[in-house]
C-alpha positions, 0 to 999 in steps of 0.5 A, spaced: 055 466 657 054 462 650 060 456 649 062 458 642 059 451 638 052 455 640 054 461 638 057 458 632 050 455 630 047 461 631 050 465 627 050 460 621 042 461 622 042 468 622 047 468 616 042 464 612 036 467 612 039 473 611 042 471 606 036 469 603 031 474 604 037 481 603 042 476 599 049 476 601 052 483 599 047 486 603 048 482 609 053 484 613 056 483 620 052 487 625 046 484 622 048 478 623 049 480 630 044 483 631 039 477 628 044 472 632 045 475 637 052 474 640 057 480 640 061 482 635 068 478 639 065 472 639 062 475 630 069 475 628 072 470 633 068 465 629 069 469 622 077 469 624 077 461 625 072 460 620 078 463 614 083 458 617 081 454 616 079 455 609 086 457 608 088 451 610 084 447 606 086 452 600 093 451 601 092 443 602 089 444 595 094 446 593 100 441 595 095 436 592 095 438 586 101 442 586 
C-alpha cells in the first residue's frame, strides 16, 4: 500500500497529464484513478483533504478581507 504522500503525488501527476491531453472538463475521477494506479477510496480521501484546505483558505481570506 502506498503512503499518503506518494499517492497524492501520483494522483496530481496523473491529473495534470490528463488535463493537458484531454482538457479539464473531460477528466473524471475514474480516469485519474486508472492513470495513477491508486484506489478510489484513496483518491477520494486526497480530494476530501484538498477541499477542506480550500475551505479553510476561503474562510481565512474572508476574515482578512472582511
